[in-house]
C-alpha positions as CSV (number, residue, x, y, z in Angstrom):
1,M,-46.9,48.4,-8.5
2,H,-44.6,51.0,-10.6
3,P,-44.1,49.3,-14.2
4,F,-40.3,49.7,-13.4
5,F,-40.3,47.5,-10.2
6,K,-42.7,44.6,-12.1
7,P,-40.0,42.7,-14.1
8,L,-38.1,42.6,-10.6
9,A,-41.3,41.3,-8.8
10,V,-41.7,38.5,-11.4
11,A,-37.9,37.6,-11.4
12,A,-38.0,37.5,-7.5
13,L,-41.0,35.2,-7.6
14,A,-39.4,32.9,-9.8
15,L,-36.4,32.4,-7.4
16,I,-38.6,31.9,-4.4
17,L,-41.3,29.8,-5.9
18,P,-40.7,25.7,-5.9
19,A,-39.2,24.6,-9.3
20,G,-42.1,22.8,-10.2
21,Q,-44.3,26.1,-10.1
22,A,-41.4,28.4,-11.5
23,W,-41.8,26.2,-15.0
24,A,-45.2,24.7,-14.9
25,E,-46.0,26.8,-18.4
26,F,-43.1,25.2,-20.0
27,P,-43.2,25.2,-23.2
28,D,-45.1,28.2,-24.0
29,K,-43.3,29.4,-26.9
30,P,-41.7,27.5,-30.0
31,I,-38.6,24.8,-29.4
32,R,-35.7,24.9,-31.9
33,F,-34.2,21.7,-32.7
34,V,-30.6,22.3,-33.8
35,V,-28.9,19.7,-36.0
36,P,-25.6,19.4,-36.8
37,F,-26.3,17.9,-40.3
38,A,-27.9,18.7,-43.4
39,A,-31.7,18.5,-44.5
40,G,-32.2,15.2,-45.8
41,S,-29.7,13.6,-43.4
42,A,-31.1,11.0,-40.9
43,T,-30.4,13.4,-38.1
44,D,-32.7,15.7,-39.9
45,Q,-35.3,13.2,-40.5
46,L,-35.5,12.0,-37.2
47,A,-36.0,15.5,-35.8
48,R,-38.3,16.7,-38.2
49,A,-40.4,13.2,-37.4
50,I,-40.1,14.0,-33.4
51,G,-40.7,17.9,-33.8
52,Q,-44.2,16.9,-35.6
53,A,-45.0,14.5,-33.1
54,I,-44.8,16.8,-30.3
55,T,-46.6,19.3,-32.5
56,V,-49.5,16.9,-32.8
57,D,-49.4,15.9,-29.2
58,S,-48.9,19.2,-27.5
59,K,-49.7,22.0,-30.0
60,V,-46.0,23.3,-29.4
61,T,-44.4,24.8,-32.4
62,V,-40.8,22.9,-33.3
63,V,-38.6,24.5,-35.2
64,V,-35.7,22.5,-37.0
65,D,-32.6,24.7,-37.4
66,N,-30.1,22.7,-39.8
67,K,-26.0,23.9,-39.0
68,P,-24.1,21.2,-41.0
69,G,-20.5,21.3,-41.3
70,A,-17.1,21.0,-39.1
71,N,-17.8,17.6,-37.9
72,G,-20.6,18.8,-35.9
73,F,-18.8,21.9,-34.4
74,I,-21.0,24.6,-35.4
75,A,-24.3,23.0,-34.1
76,A,-22.7,21.6,-31.2
77,S,-21.1,24.9,-29.9
78,D,-24.7,27.0,-30.9
79,V,-26.1,24.7,-28.2
80,A,-23.6,25.0,-25.7
81,K,-23.7,28.4,-26.2
82,A,-27.8,28.9,-26.0
83,A,-29.8,30.3,-23.1
84,P,-30.3,26.7,-20.4
85,D,-34.1,27.2,-20.7
86,G,-35.2,24.2,-22.8
87,Y,-36.1,26.1,-25.6
88,T,-33.2,25.1,-27.6
89,V,-32.3,21.4,-28.0
90,L,-29.5,19.7,-29.7
91,I,-30.3,16.4,-31.9
92,S,-27.3,14.9,-32.4
93,T,-25.4,11.4,-32.9
94,N,-22.5,9.6,-31.6
95,T,-20.5,11.9,-34.2
96,T,-20.6,15.0,-31.6
97,H,-21.0,13.1,-28.2
98,A,-18.7,9.6,-28.4
99,A,-16.5,10.0,-31.6
100,N,-15.2,14.1,-32.0
101,E,-13.2,14.0,-28.8
102,H,-10.9,11.2,-30.1
103,L,-10.7,12.3,-33.5
104,F,-9.7,15.9,-32.8
105,K,-6.8,17.1,-30.7
106,K,-9.2,20.1,-29.6
107,L,-13.0,20.6,-29.7
108,P,-14.9,23.7,-29.2
109,Y,-17.6,22.4,-27.0
110,D,-17.3,19.6,-24.3
111,P,-19.2,16.4,-25.0
112,V,-20.2,15.7,-21.0
113,K,-19.6,19.3,-19.5
114,D,-21.4,21.3,-21.9
115,Y,-24.8,19.8,-22.4
116,T,-27.6,18.0,-20.0
117,P,-28.7,15.0,-21.5
118,I,-32.5,14.3,-22.4
119,T,-33.0,11.2,-23.8
120,A,-31.7,8.7,-26.1
121,L,-33.8,8.6,-29.4
122,G,-33.0,5.7,-31.8
123,R,-30.2,3.5,-33.1
124,G,-29.6,1.7,-36.1
125,G,-26.5,-0.3,-38.5
126,Q,-25.5,1.4,-41.8
127,I,-25.3,0.3,-45.5
128,M,-22.2,-0.4,-47.5
129,V,-23.0,0.9,-51.0
130,V,-20.9,1.3,-54.1
131,N,-21.4,3.2,-57.5
132,P,-23.0,0.7,-60.1
133,Q,-20.0,1.3,-62.5
134,V,-18.1,-0.4,-59.9
135,P,-17.0,-3.9,-61.3
136,A,-17.8,-5.4,-57.6
137,K,-21.0,-7.1,-56.9
138,T,-20.1,-8.6,-53.2
139,V,-17.9,-7.3,-50.4
140,G,-15.4,-9.8,-51.2
141,E,-15.0,-8.5,-55.0
142,F,-14.8,-4.8,-53.7
143,I,-11.9,-6.1,-51.1
144,A,-10.4,-8.2,-54.1
145,L,-10.7,-4.8,-56.3
146,A,-9.3,-2.5,-54.0
147,R,-6.1,-4.9,-53.1
148,Q,-5.5,-5.0,-56.8
149,Q,-5.2,-1.0,-57.0
150,P,-3.9,0.0,-53.3
151,G,-5.5,3.8,-52.6
152,K,-6.9,4.5,-55.8
153,L,-10.5,3.3,-54.7
154,S,-11.9,6.5,-52.5
155,F,-14.8,6.0,-50.0
156,G,-16.7,9.2,-48.6
157,S,-18.0,10.0,-45.4
158,G,-20.2,13.0,-43.9
159,S,-20.6,11.9,-40.2
160,S,-18.4,10.2,-38.0
161,S,-20.4,7.1,-38.1
162,S,-19.5,6.7,-41.9
163,R,-16.2,7.9,-41.6
164,I,-14.9,5.1,-38.9
165,A,-17.4,2.4,-40.5
166,G,-15.1,3.2,-43.8
167,E,-11.7,3.2,-41.3
168,L,-12.8,0.1,-39.4
169,F,-13.5,-1.5,-42.7
170,Q,-10.0,-1.0,-44.6
171,Q,-8.2,-2.0,-41.2
172,M,-10.3,-5.3,-40.9
173,A,-10.4,-6.2,-44.5
174,Q,-6.7,-5.3,-45.1
175,V,-7.0,-2.8,-47.9
176,Q,-6.1,0.9,-48.5
177,L,-8.7,3.3,-49.5
178,L,-8.6,6.8,-50.4
179,H,-10.9,8.7,-47.6
180,V,-12.6,11.6,-48.9
181,P,-14.7,13.9,-46.4
182,Y,-17.9,15.6,-46.6
183,K,-20.0,18.3,-44.7
184,S,-22.8,15.5,-44.5
185,N,-23.9,12.0,-45.8
186,P,-26.2,13.4,-48.7
187,L,-23.7,15.3,-50.0
188,A,-21.5,12.4,-50.3
189,I,-24.3,10.6,-51.7
190,T,-24.7,13.2,-54.6
191,D,-20.8,12.6,-55.5
192,L,-21.1,8.7,-55.2
193,L,-23.9,9.0,-57.5
194,G,-21.4,10.7,-59.8
195,N,-18.9,8.3,-59.4
196,Q,-16.4,10.9,-58.0
197,I,-15.9,8.3,-55.0
198,Q,-16.7,4.7,-55.4
199,M,-18.0,3.6,-51.7
200,M,-19.9,4.8,-49.1
201,I,-20.9,3.3,-45.6
202,T,-24.0,5.4,-44.8
203,D,-26.7,5.6,-42.8
204,T,-29.9,3.6,-44.3
205,A,-32.0,6.5,-44.4
206,T,-29.9,8.2,-46.8
207,G,-28.4,5.2,-48.4
208,L,-31.3,2.6,-49.1
209,P,-33.5,4.9,-51.3
210,Q,-30.9,5.1,-53.7
211,V,-30.5,1.3,-53.6
212,K,-34.1,0.7,-54.1
213,S,-34.2,3.0,-57.0
214,G,-31.6,1.2,-58.8
215,K,-28.7,4.2,-58.6
216,L,-26.5,2.5,-56.1
217,R,-25.3,-1.0,-55.3
218,A,-25.8,-2.4,-51.8
219,L,-22.9,-4.6,-50.5
220,G,-23.5,-5.2,-47.1
221,V,-24.8,-3.8,-43.7
222,S,-22.9,-3.1,-40.7
223,G,-25.1,-4.5,-38.1
224,K,-24.8,-7.9,-36.4
225,T,-28.1,-9.0,-38.0
226,R,-29.6,-8.2,-41.7
227,S,-31.8,-5.1,-42.1
228,P,-35.7,-5.7,-42.0
229,L,-35.6,-3.3,-44.8
230,A,-33.2,-5.0,-47.2
231,P,-33.0,-8.6,-46.2
232,E,-31.3,-9.7,-49.1
233,V,-28.3,-7.8,-48.3
234,P,-26.0,-9.6,-46.3
235,T,-24.0,-8.0,-43.3
236,I,-20.5,-7.5,-43.8
237,D,-19.3,-10.1,-41.1
238,E,-21.0,-12.8,-43.2
239,A,-20.1,-11.1,-46.2
240,G,-16.4,-12.1,-45.4
241,V,-15.5,-9.4,-42.9
242,K,-15.8,-11.3,-39.7
243,G,-16.3,-9.4,-36.4
244,Y,-17.2,-6.4,-38.5
245,E,-19.8,-4.2,-36.4
246,M,-20.8,-0.6,-36.6
247,S,-24.1,1.1,-35.5
248,Y,-24.9,4.7,-34.6
249,W,-27.1,6.4,-32.1
250,F,-29.1,9.6,-32.1
251,A,-29.9,11.6,-28.7
252,A,-31.1,14.9,-27.5
253,Y,-29.0,17.2,-25.2
254,A,-30.1,20.5,-23.6
255,P,-27.4,23.1,-22.8
256,A,-25.8,22.4,-19.3
257,G,-27.6,24.1,-16.6
258,T,-31.2,23.8,-18.2
259,P,-33.8,23.1,-14.8
260,Q,-34.2,19.7,-14.0
261,P,-37.9,20.4,-14.5
262,V,-37.6,21.3,-17.8
263,V,-35.4,18.8,-18.5
264,A,-38.2,16.2,-17.1
265,R,-41.0,17.7,-19.3
266,L,-38.9,17.5,-22.7
267,N,-37.7,14.1,-21.8
268,A,-41.1,13.2,-21.3
269,M,-42.4,15.0,-24.5
270,M,-39.6,13.2,-26.6
271,V,-40.0,9.9,-25.3
272,K,-43.8,10.2,-26.2
273,A,-43.0,11.6,-29.6
274,A,-40.8,8.8,-30.3
275,R,-43.4,6.1,-29.7
276,S,-46.0,7.4,-31.3
277,E,-47.5,6.9,-34.6
278,S,-46.6,10.2,-36.2
279,A,-42.9,9.3,-35.6
280,A,-43.4,5.9,-36.7
281,G,-42.8,6.3,-40.3
282,F,-39.5,7.7,-39.7
283,Y,-38.2,4.5,-37.7
284,K,-39.8,1.7,-40.1
285,S,-38.4,3.7,-43.1
286,T,-34.9,4.0,-42.1
287,G,-34.7,0.4,-40.1
288,T,-33.8,2.3,-37.1
289,E,-34.6,1.4,-33.5
290,V,-36.8,3.3,-31.0
291,F,-34.4,3.7,-28.4
292,T,-35.3,6.2,-25.3
293,S,-33.6,6.6,-21.9
294,T,-33.8,8.8,-18.8
295,P,-31.3,11.6,-19.1
296,A,-29.5,9.2,-16.0
297,E,-29.4,6.5,-18.3
298,L,-28.4,8.5,-21.3
299,A,-25.2,9.5,-19.8
300,K,-23.9,6.5,-18.9
301,F,-24.7,4.9,-22.2
302,Q,-22.9,8.0,-23.5
303,S,-19.8,7.6,-21.3
304,Q,-19.7,3.7,-22.6
305,E,-20.3,4.4,-26.4
306,S,-17.1,7.2,-25.6
307,G,-14.8,4.5,-24.3
308,K,-16.2,2.1,-27.4
309,W,-15.4,4.7,-30.3
310,G,-11.9,5.7,-28.6
311,R,-10.8,2.0,-28.6
312,I,-12.0,1.7,-32.7
313,I,-10.5,4.7,-33.4
314,K,-7.1,3.6,-32.0
315,A,-7.0,0.3,-33.3
316,A,-7.9,2.1,-36.7
317,N,-4.4,4.2,-36.3
318,I,-6.4,7.5,-36.9
319,Q,-4.4,10.2,-35.4
320,P,-6.1,13.2,-33.9
321,E,-6.5,16.0,-35.9
């Protein structure tokens, strides 16, 4: 065959081969995991744990590409525009796929139409932390302090989960705090350590190490039950803000139009990785629950979560930017 016609013949063969045969070799090159938050964030830690587990199991190289900022817009847009071949995967959270559509009037991506769901990867609660210079050792004392000086105490957030947790706290505790946004939770933690901000409700992976080292003080956890990693810390609900609950979740998405056999292969690889010994350290150390799904189950879960986050954001009277 003349060299000119060989690529055309290969392309034509791919069209007439059954899908399973056409994609039988997937993956045969490195996969890129795009993360909307900075290195060190819980999402970054999860992406690296899953990537390492995949590499150990299948010998496929996984490259983690951090693209923080703009509430996840940069990373989400990058993946939405990527080739739908399975080699670019968004490792994200409820920030990009449940909250942003209610926080912003216009998104540079569509959280449903621009993606193919792969699998859920985990879920967990957050932890409320303050700088030790803040004279409050309990949630109740912090509320009293905030009521004494409305708008003077500040809270930081580097994700929608963190921000809405803080906004919901303000609403339910009937306090007025100053919100300071950051590109990612680790950046907010840096300012909290320096007392530039006073409080934060952040993912356990980011906040708990600072508590364990004595650099921050934990006042409460946001879930329904206490964290097994810090059983001495009460839930915000039992600490006085009755009915308070705020959790986060992780999931993986491919660009829209990714072939079903490729999605199925990615799902199998990632579900296996999430339940492997290689990734167990992340889940155990961060108090994150292993939570996997089929692509269809993730699509349904995402829809339900979007509705829930929309109701919380509306109740907190947050106007879309």
